[in-house]
C-alpha positions in Angstrom: 16.7 -72.9 -23.8 14.4 -75.0 -21.6 10.7 -74.8 -22.5 9.7 -73.7 -19.0 11.8 -70.5 -19.1 9.4 -67.5 -18.9 10.7 -64.4 -20.7 9.5 -61.3 -19.0 9.0 -59.3 -22.3 5.4 -59.1 -23.5 4.7 -59.2 -27.2 4.3 -55.8 -28.7 1.2 -55.0 -30.8 2.1 -53.1 -33.9 0.1 -50.1 -35.1 -1.9 -50.0 -38.3 -0.1 -49.8 -41.6 -0.3 -46.9 -44.0 -2.7 -47.0 -46.9 0.1 -48.1 -49.3 1.0 -51.0 -47.0 4.3 -49.6 -45.8 5.0 -49.1 -42.1 7.4 -46.4 -40.9 8.5 -46.1 -37.4 11.8 -45.6 -35.5 13.3 -48.8 -34.3 16.0 -49.0 -31.7 18.3 -51.9 -30.8 16.3 -52.4 -27.6 13.2 -52.9 -29.7 14.5 -55.9 -31.5 16.7 -57.6 -28.9 16.0 -60.2 -26.2 17.6 -59.7 -22.8 18.4 -62.7 -20.7 18.7 -62.6 -16.9 21.9 -63.9 -15.4 20.2 -67.1 -14.5 18.7 -67.5 -18.0 22.1 -66.8 -19.6 23.8 -69.5 -17.4 21.2 -72.0 -18.7 22.3 -71.5 -22.3 24.9 -73.9 -23.7 27.9 -72.5 -25.6 26.3 -73.0 -29.0 23.2 -71.1 -27.9 25.3 -68.2 -26.5 27.3 -68.1 -29.8 24.1 -68.0 -31.8 22.7 -65.2 -29.6 25.9 -63.2 -30.1 25.9 -63.7 -33.9 22.2 -62.7 -34.1 22.7 -59.6 -32.0 25.8 -58.5 -34.1 23.8 -59.0 -37.3 20.8 -57.0 -35.9 23.2 -54.2 -34.8 24.9 -54.1 -38.2 21.5 -53.8 -39.9 20.3 -51.1 -37.6 23.6 -49.2 -38.0 23.4 -49.4 -41.8 19.8 -48.1 -41.8 20.8 -45.3 -39.4 23.5 -44.2 -41.8 20.9 -43.3 -44.4 18.7 -41.3 -42.1 
């Protein structure tokens, strides 16, 4: 991805952790994904698109697995 691409998402500040150091919160697929505009997507080469697809599928599988236990 070109260095001058400006992603519209702002970094999210996480809240304070619990006393025991754990952090519990609901996380959705939208919380952990990056959405590309059509123009940004067209600027990706095939290897970058493939990597994006693989990462999104892995994230989805992890969230699905966690959701099965809740």
